Phi, psi and omega in degrees: 000137177240137178239133180231129174276104179294328179299311179293320180297316179300315179304312181294317181293323177295319177300314180295316181298320180296331182264342185284144176302324182285340182074019181212160173205158183200155173209139177280129182256345178203140176076204182170189182298332183268005181245161179283334179243134176223130178236125183231131173269127181239143176235136179230135173288149179312132179091347179273167179207160170274132180300151181302135183202176173217156181233142170287143178089197186269145181220136173228156174235117176255111183286126181255331184204142174081209181218128179240163174232125175265126181239127177223105183062228182277358184257149175214153180222136177265146178230138177244167181310130181096344179282143174245117179258126178263121184288137171290154182277068175201177181302142183206167173214159177241129180245144177266109176284327173228170169309127190219157172218146181207157176264113182262114184244130175236140177227130179257000000 
């Protein structure tokens, strides 16, 4: 059994993202490229975004801190702490409306 404090992890990743030139930081907390399930906590400084991309399989974003916007084509959805956004199966990006952190989960 593995236990991870997402609250503590978010604090550290947000600190790093605020100071990083890229304005972001991330760490995988479960799984990986060689597994069917992968969970990564990502932090973005306000105004930063993940470049548009797509994933095979299912993808969710669980907002842990701040406010994010999920954009897929002409549609967008805002997420606040506690919200779970289910990604449509097409190209998408995540934007930080505020300094934000979220649990990005992919399943193939």
